[in-house]
C-alpha positions as CSV (number, residue, x, y, z in Angstrom):
1,M,-24.5,-6.3,17.3
2,K,-25.3,-3.2,17.8
3,I,-23.4,-0.7,15.6
4,A,-22.9,2.8,15.6
5,I,-22.0,4.3,12.5
6,L,-20.5,8.1,12.9
7,S,-20.7,10.3,9.7
8,A,-21.1,13.3,7.7
9,L,-24.9,14.0,7.2
10,T,-26.2,10.7,5.5
11,I,-29.3,10.5,3.8
12,P,-30.7,7.1,2.4
13,S,-31.9,6.9,-1.1
14,G,-34.7,8.4,-2.4
15,T,-36.3,11.3,-1.3
16,T,-36.4,10.4,2.2
17,F,-35.7,12.9,4.2
18,K,-38.6,15.3,2.3
19,M,-40.9,13.0,2.6
20,L,-39.7,12.0,6.8
21,L,-38.7,15.9,7.8
22,P,-40.7,17.9,5.5
23,Y,-40.8,21.0,7.4
24,E,-36.9,20.7,8.5
25,P,-34.3,23.2,6.3
26,L,-32.1,19.7,5.3
27,A,-35.5,18.6,3.2
28,H,-35.3,22.1,0.5
29,K,-31.4,22.1,0.3
30,Q,-28.7,20.1,-1.9
31,V,-26.4,18.2,0.3
32,H,-23.6,15.5,-0.4
33,P,-25.7,12.3,0.3
34,H,-22.5,10.3,1.3
35,P,-24.6,7.6,0.1
36,W,-21.9,4.9,0.8
37,V,-22.3,5.1,4.6
38,A,-26.4,4.6,4.1
39,N,-25.9,1.5,1.7
40,L,-22.9,-0.2,4.5
41,A,-25.9,0.7,7.1
42,F,-28.4,-0.6,5.1
43,G,-26.3,-3.6,4.1
44,L,-25.5,-4.4,7.9
45,A,-29.2,-4.3,9.3
46,Q,-30.6,-7.2,6.4
47,L,-27.8,-9.5,8.6
48,E,-29.2,-11.2,11.2
49,N,-29.4,-9.7,15.2
50,N,-27.4,-6.6,13.9
51,E,-29.1,-3.2,15.3
52,V,-27.5,-0.4,13.1
53,H,-27.2,3.6,14.2
54,V,-26.4,5.9,11.9
55,I,-25.1,9.1,13.7
56,S,-24.8,12.5,12.2
57,L,-24.4,16.3,13.4
58,T,-25.5,18.9,11.1
59,S,-27.1,22.6,11.0
60,N,-29.8,21.8,8.5
61,V,-31.8,20.6,11.6
62,R,-33.5,23.0,14.0
63,N,-33.8,20.1,17.1
64,D,-32.0,16.5,16.9
65,V,-34.5,14.4,14.8
66,E,-34.2,10.6,15.3
67,F,-36.1,8.1,12.4
68,T,-35.6,4.6,11.2
69,Y,-35.5,3.8,7.5
70,Q,-35.1,0.2,6.2
71,N,-34.3,-0.5,10.0
72,V,-31.6,1.7,10.0
73,H,-31.8,3.9,12.8
74,Y,-30.9,8.1,11.9
75,H,-30.0,10.5,14.6
76,L,-29.6,14.0,13.0
77,L,-27.7,16.0,16.5
78,K,-28.1,19.4,15.9
79,S,-24.6,20.6,15.5
80,T,-23.3,23.8,17.6
81,E,-23.0,27.5,15.2
82,K,-20.4,27.4,12.8
83,T,-17.8,29.7,13.7
84,F,-18.5,28.5,17.8
85,R,-17.5,25.0,16.4
86,K,-14.3,26.3,14.7
87,L,-13.2,28.3,17.5
88,T,-14.1,25.4,19.7
89,L,-12.2,22.8,17.1
90,N,-15.6,20.6,17.4
91,Y,-15.2,20.2,21.1
92,F,-18.7,20.2,22.0
93,D,-20.2,19.0,19.1
94,N,-18.1,15.6,19.9
95,L,-19.7,15.8,23.9
96,K,-22.6,15.3,22.1
97,V,-21.9,12.4,20.0
98,Q,-20.2,10.7,22.8
99,K,-23.1,11.7,25.5
100,K,-25.1,9.7,22.1
101,L,-22.8,6.9,22.4
102,N,-22.9,5.8,25.9
103,R,-27.0,6.2,25.4
104,L,-26.5,3.9,23.0
105,K,-23.6,1.6,24.3
106,P,-23.0,0.3,21.0
107,D,-20.6,-2.9,20.8
108,I,-18.2,-1.1,17.8
109,V,-18.6,2.2,16.8
110,H,-17.3,2.7,12.6
111,G,-16.5,6.3,12.1
112,Q,-16.4,7.2,8.4
113,G,-13.0,9.2,7.6
114,R,-10.3,10.9,9.3
115,Q,-11.8,14.3,9.9
116,T,-14.3,15.1,12.9
117,D,-16.0,12.0,13.0
118,G,-13.1,9.6,12.7
119,L,-11.8,11.3,15.6
120,S,-15.1,11.0,17.7
121,A,-15.2,7.4,17.3
122,V,-11.1,6.9,18.3
123,K,-12.0,8.9,21.1
124,S,-15.1,6.8,22.7
125,R,-14.5,4.2,25.0
126,F,-16.4,1.6,23.1
127,P,-14.5,-1.0,20.4
128,N,-13.6,1.2,17.2
129,I,-12.4,1.0,13.8
130,I,-11.9,4.3,11.4
131,T,-12.9,4.0,7.6
132,S,-10.5,6.0,5.5
133,H,-11.9,7.5,1.9
134,G,-8.4,8.8,0.5
135,E,-5.3,9.3,1.3
136,I,-4.3,12.6,2.8
137,V,-2.0,14.1,0.7
138,N,-4.7,14.0,-2.0
139,E,-7.7,14.6,0.5
140,L,-5.7,18.7,1.3
141,K,-4.7,19.5,-2.5
142,S,-7.8,21.2,-3.3
143,Y,-7.7,23.6,0.2
144,K,-5.0,26.6,0.3
145,K,-3.1,26.2,3.2
146,N,-4.7,28.5,5.5
147,Y,-6.8,28.1,8.8
148,K,-9.5,25.5,7.2
149,Y,-6.1,23.4,6.1
150,I,-4.8,23.6,9.5
151,V,-7.8,22.3,11.2
152,K,-8.3,19.3,8.6
153,R,-4.4,18.9,9.1
154,Y,-5.2,18.9,13.1
155,F,-8.1,16.1,12.9
156,E,-6.1,13.7,10.9
157,E,-3.0,13.7,12.9
158,K,-5.0,13.4,15.4
159,V,-6.9,10.2,14.6
160,N,-3.8,8.9,12.9
161,K,-2.1,9.2,16.1
162,N,-5.4,7.6,18.1
163,M,-6.8,4.9,15.2
164,K,-5.9,1.1,16.4
165,F,-8.0,-0.2,13.8
166,A,-9.0,1.3,9.6
167,I,-10.5,0.1,6.6
168,G,-9.2,1.4,2.7
169,V,-11.4,1.3,0.0
170,S,-9.2,0.7,-2.4
171,P,-5.3,-0.4,-2.1
172,T,-3.7,3.2,-2.8
173,T,-5.8,4.3,0.2
174,V,-4.6,1.3,2.7
175,A,-1.4,1.5,1.9
176,D,-1.2,5.0,3.3
177,L,-2.8,3.9,6.5
178,Q,-0.3,1.6,6.8
179,R,1.9,4.2,7.2
180,F,0.4,4.6,10.9
181,L,-1.2,1.2,11.7
182,K,0.6,-2.2,11.8
183,K,-0.7,-4.0,8.5
184,E,-2.8,-6.6,9.8
185,N,-4.7,-4.0,11.3
186,T,-5.6,-2.8,8.1
187,F,-8.4,-4.0,5.9
188,L,-9.4,-3.6,2.1
189,I,-13.1,-3.5,1.7
190,D,-14.9,-1.7,-1.3
191,N,-17.7,0.8,-1.0
192,A,-21.0,-0.3,-0.7
193,L,-24.2,0.7,-3.8
194,A,-27.2,1.2,-3.4
195,P,-29.1,-1.6,-3.9
196,E,-31.4,0.0,-6.7
197,F,-28.1,-0.9,-9.0
198,F,-28.5,-4.5,-8.7
199,D,-31.9,-4.5,-10.0
200,S,-33.3,-5.3,-13.4
201,Y,-32.7,-2.9,-15.9
202,Q,-33.3,-3.1,-19.7
203,L,-30.4,-1.9,-21.1
204,K,-30.6,0.7,-24.5
205,W,-27.3,1.5,-25.7
206,E,-28.3,5.4,-26.9
207,S,-25.8,8.1,-28.6
208,K,-24.9,9.2,-25.3
209,V,-22.7,9.8,-22.7
210,L,-23.2,9.9,-18.8
211,Y,-21.4,11.6,-16.1
212,V,-22.3,11.3,-12.6
213,G,-20.8,13.4,-9.5
214,A,-19.9,16.6,-8.2
215,L,-19.1,19.7,-11.0
216,S,-15.0,21.1,-10.3
217,A,-11.9,21.4,-11.9
218,R,-10.6,18.4,-10.1
219,K,-13.6,16.1,-12.0
220,R,-11.9,17.4,-15.2
221,V,-15.4,17.6,-17.0
222,L,-14.5,20.7,-19.4
223,E,-12.5,18.2,-20.8
224,L,-14.8,15.4,-21.5
225,I,-17.2,17.8,-23.0
226,Q,-14.5,18.8,-25.7
227,A,-14.4,15.4,-25.8
228,I,-18.4,15.1,-26.8
229,E,-17.3,18.3,-29.1
230,K,-15.2,16.5,-31.5
231,I,-18.2,13.4,-32.3
232,D,-21.2,14.9,-33.6
233,H,-23.4,12.7,-33.1
234,L,-23.1,12.0,-29.3
235,S,-24.8,13.7,-26.3
236,L,-23.7,14.0,-23.0
237,S,-25.9,14.3,-19.4
238,I,-24.7,15.4,-16.7
239,A,-26.2,14.5,-13.1
240,T,-25.2,16.6,-10.1
241,Q,-25.7,18.1,-7.0
242,T,-23.4,21.2,-7.7
243,P,-25.3,24.6,-7.4
244,E,-25.7,26.4,-11.4
245,N,-23.7,29.4,-9.0
246,N,-20.8,27.3,-8.9
247,L,-18.0,28.8,-10.3
248,Y,-16.4,26.1,-12.1
249,F,-20.5,25.0,-13.3
250,K,-20.3,28.9,-14.9
251,E,-17.0,27.9,-16.7
252,I,-18.8,24.7,-18.1
253,R,-22.1,26.3,-19.5
254,A,-19.8,29.2,-20.7
255,Y,-17.5,27.0,-22.7
256,I,-20.8,25.1,-24.0
257,E,-22.6,28.2,-25.2
258,N,-19.2,30.3,-26.8
259,V,-18.8,26.5,-28.9
260,G,-22.2,25.7,-29.5
261,I,-23.3,22.6,-28.2
262,K,-26.0,23.6,-25.8
263,N,-28.6,21.0,-27.7
264,R,-25.7,17.7,-26.7
265,I,-24.9,18.8,-23.2
266,H,-27.9,17.7,-21.0
267,F,-27.9,18.7,-16.9
268,L,-30.3,16.5,-15.0
269,G,-29.1,18.1,-11.4
270,Q,-29.4,16.2,-8.5
271,L,-30.8,12.0,-9.4
272,A,-31.8,9.9,-6.6
273,P,-30.3,6.4,-7.1
274,K,-33.3,4.8,-9.1
275,E,-33.0,8.2,-11.3
276,V,-28.9,7.9,-12.0
277,A,-29.6,3.5,-12.4
278,N,-32.5,4.2,-15.1
279,E,-30.0,7.4,-16.5
280,M,-26.8,4.5,-16.8
281,A,-29.5,1.5,-18.2
282,K,-30.1,3.7,-21.6
283,S,-26.3,5.6,-22.0
284,L,-23.6,4.4,-23.9
285,C,-21.3,4.5,-21.3
286,V,-20.1,6.3,-17.8
287,V,-17.0,8.9,-17.8
288,L,-14.7,9.7,-14.7
289,P,-12.0,11.6,-15.9
290,S,-11.1,12.9,-12.8
291,N,-7.3,13.8,-10.9
292,F,-7.5,12.0,-8.5
293,E,-10.4,9.6,-7.1
294,S,-10.2,7.3,-4.1
295,F,-13.1,4.9,-5.2
296,G,-15.1,6.4,-8.1
297,M,-19.0,5.5,-6.5
298,P,-20.2,5.8,-11.1
299,M,-17.5,3.7,-12.0
300,A,-18.9,0.5,-9.7
301,E,-22.7,1.8,-10.2
302,A,-22.6,1.6,-13.7
303,Q,-20.9,-1.8,-14.1
304,A,-23.4,-2.9,-11.4
305,I,-26.6,-1.9,-14.2
306,G,-24.5,-3.8,-17.1
307,K,-22.4,-0.9,-18.6
308,P,-18.9,-0.3,-19.4
309,V,-16.6,2.8,-18.2
310,I,-14.0,4.9,-18.8
311,G,-12.4,6.0,-16.2
312,S,-8.3,7.8,-15.1
313,M,-5.7,5.5,-14.1
314,V,-5.7,7.6,-10.8
315,G,-6.3,7.0,-7.4
316,G,-8.5,3.9,-6.5
317,I,-10.5,3.6,-10.1
318,P,-8.0,1.2,-11.7
319,Y,-8.7,-0.9,-8.7
320,L,-12.6,-0.5,-10.1
321,V,-11.8,-1.0,-13.6
322,E,-10.4,-4.0,-15.7
323,E,-8.9,-2.8,-18.7
324,G,-10.6,-3.6,-22.3
325,K,-12.3,-6.2,-20.2
326,T,-15.3,-4.1,-17.9
327,G,-14.0,-0.6,-19.2
328,F,-10.9,1.9,-20.5
329,L,-7.8,3.6,-18.3
330,I,-7.5,7.3,-20.0
331,E,-4.6,9.5,-18.3
332,P,-6.4,12.2,-16.4
333,G,-6.8,15.2,-18.5
334,N,-6.2,13.7,-22.2
335,T,-9.0,14.8,-24.3
336,Q,-8.2,13.1,-27.2
337,Q,-7.9,9.4,-25.0
338,I,-11.4,10.0,-24.2
339,T,-12.4,10.5,-27.7
340,E,-10.5,7.5,-29.1
341,K,-12.6,5.4,-26.1
342,L,-15.6,7.2,-26.8
343,M,-15.5,6.3,-30.6
344,Y,-14.3,2.7,-30.0
345,F,-18.0,1.9,-28.0
346,L,-19.8,3.8,-30.7
347,N,-18.4,1.5,-33.2
348,H,-18.1,-1.6,-31.3
349,I,-21.7,-1.8,-30.0
350,D,-21.1,-5.9,-29.4
351,E,-18.1,-5.3,-27.4
352,A,-19.1,-2.9,-25.1
353,K,-22.2,-5.2,-24.7
354,K,-20.0,-7.7,-24.2
355,M,-17.8,-5.7,-21.2
356,G,-20.9,-4.8,-19.4
357,T,-22.3,-8.4,-19.0
358,F,-19.1,-9.5,-17.6
359,A,-18.8,-6.3,-15.6
360,A,-22.2,-6.6,-14.0
361,E,-20.9,-9.8,-13.5
362,K,-18.1,-9.3,-11.1
363,A,-20.1,-6.2,-9.2
364,Q,-22.4,-8.6,-7.5
365,K,-19.9,-10.1,-5.2
366,R,-17.6,-7.1,-5.2
367,W,-20.5,-4.2,-4.5
368,H,-23.9,-5.5,-3.1
369,P,-24.6,-4.0,-0.1
370,I,-25.1,-7.3,1.9
371,S,-21.9,-8.7,0.2
372,V,-19.6,-6.2,2.0
373,A,-22.0,-5.9,4.8
374,K,-20.6,-9.8,5.9
375,T,-17.2,-8.5,5.2
376,T,-16.8,-5.8,7.5
377,F,-19.3,-7.5,10.0
378,E,-16.6,-9.5,10.3
379,V,-13.9,-7.0,10.3
380,Y,-15.9,-5.9,13.5
381,Q,-15.6,-9.3,15.1
382,M,-12.2,-9.5,14.9
383,V,-12.0,-5.6,16.1
384,I,-14.3,-6.1,19.4
385,K,-12.1,-9.5,20.1
386,N,-8.8,-7.6,19.6
387,S,-9.6,-4.5,21.8
């Protein structure tokens, strides 16, 4: 089967772009890697007789770039100038994507999200499906009702009107999709993790907590730091792609300096999956205290490694965490609850190890990229048959 996945800029694991594209602006920028797309593509490419293409529009290349990595064909299409793109509502960029699809002639087109990539998928002349990574109302909460908000609503409404089949990454996401589609045309499929998280690691149980993700008010990292502040012998490592000139990053730095815990908070920068896995392997647990997450990749990744987790009882996180079995759920913003759960792990290391072992056993079936790819491939076959 020839598969075309349309996605925002997707980076294969590791430092592939720096190795393959040393002269492109992309190789020297911090970008959101959208790892779940590359992970799915990797898994699909491992299945017999599949040819997988990932197509991304980006302004971070001088010209169109194509390369193959781990049997996946990546197509980086240079997008039009930003202002022109906004004024034309991505019309010419979409034409470029459609021309690429018409040359490839895929058996199915898989659009990621309900924005431009999803719209290009549903407007193509090939069997298609989209994956929604969050409910509309929650995706737009972080945007002011300005031009950007209006444009995003425009694309979402277009996708909602034209999509025929859709995948949701959590039960809440699927429920939202069913506002627009018949139940039988929606599918629940988890995000795939990078294969590195299923390697064997020597687990350590140091007095260190790990946070992985962006730094923003929605992620509530400040409340996590306040919980760490209350436990003298506990430190926090933060792996993030957020640049240091970010306002929320500056707010966190100022708070750490003000309360005098600079020696217990460590900023690791943006890490490759293998580096994240190594950090998880030596941490007590991984915490994600967000206001909202449609899925919560670090929650799944930590469990695959064999570590328990603490996450907010919002969005897709309760779908990933079994309370008291693979970790704990807390109310978003409840610093006291975070502190209590961290203290529990510190005082009950054997119980933390049991949770981690149980979590790793379940993760193999749920989130290994080949397992997710097999489930996704079955849905592709159904879509093709019914298109």
